[in-house]
N, C-alpha and C positions, 0 to 999 in steps of 0.2 A: 288813763292809769285803772285797772280794774280792780273791783274791792279787795282789801285785804286779805282775805281768806282764800283767794284764786290761786291754788298752785296750778292747775292743768291748762295748758294751751290750749285745750278744745273750749274752756271756759271763760279763757283772754281772747279767744276767736270771736267767740258767742256775743261777749262783751262788747269789741270792736265793731262788732259787726249791726247790735244795736242801737251804737252810738250813733254810728256814722249815717244810717239809714234816717234816723232820729234827726238829726243835722239837716240831711238833703229835703225833710217833710218840714223844714223852718222853725224847728226846735231851737234855742239856745245851746251853748256849749255846756254851761253848767245844770241845765235841765237836760237835756240829753246823757250827761255822763250820772246824774243822777236817777233816772229811768232804767237805762242801761246796767247801774248797778244793782237797781232791787230787782229787776229781773233776772239777773244772774244768781242772783242769791237766792231766789225764789226758786228757780229750776235747783238748784243745788239741794236747798233743804229739800224739797220733795224727792230729790234721788235719794237722797242720803247721804251727800258727802261733807257733809255738818259735822261737826265733834256732839254738838247737843243730840241729845236721843229726844225721838219724837215718840209721843202715847200711842202706842196701839189704834187711838180713833183716827189720828192726825195723818196716820200711815193710809190708814183706810182712804181716808177725804184726799189726800192725793192724790192716790192711785187711781181711785174713782175718777177724780178733776182730767189727769191725765187721759185716761182710757174716752172718757165722756168728748174729750176735743176730736180726739181718734176718730171716733164714730161722728162727730158731724163732719169733720175732711173728706171721710168716706160717703157721708150721704151727698156731700157737696159734688164729688168728684161723679158719683152714680146720675148725678140729675144733668149734667153739663153732658155726660156720654150718650144719655137718653135724647136730650137735646139734639144732639149732633147729628144723630141717628136718624129722629124725624125729620129732620133740615136735609139731611141727604135724600132719603126716599123723595121729597115730595121735590125736589131740583129731579130724582132723578126721571121721574112722574113725567115733570113739565118737558124735559128736554124731549123722553118717546114722543110727547105729543106733537112736538114742534119737528120732530123726524118725522112722525106720519103725516102731516100736514102736509110738509116739503115732498114727501112720495107723490101722495094724492094728488097736488098738482102739478107736479110732472107729467104722471099718467097723462092727467087730462088735457093737457097741453098737446103730445107726441099725437093722442088719438087724431086731434080735429086737425 
C-alpha cells in the first residue's frame, strides 16, 4: 500500500515498482515498503505534489539535484556510445585485415 498522501496512479505505480525491485534484490517486505514509501514521498516533495510549502532554497536544491542526476545519466550514455563506436571501428579494421590476408593467399595459390 503506497504512502497515505499518494493519490495519483503514477505515484502508486512508482511505489509498487520500487517495492518489487527491492524484494527481488533480497530486501524484506517491511524494509522494501519503507524504502519505496520514502522514495515516493521524496519525489512528490521535490515535484511540489505535497501540501507543505517549501522554501525557495529547498526548491532550488531539489531542482539542482534532479538536473544533476539527468546530467550524470547523459554523461554515462555518451561514454557508452563512444565506447561502442571505438569497438566497432576496431572490429571493422580486424575484419578488413582478415579479408585482405585471405585475398592475398588466394592470389599466391592461383599463380603457382
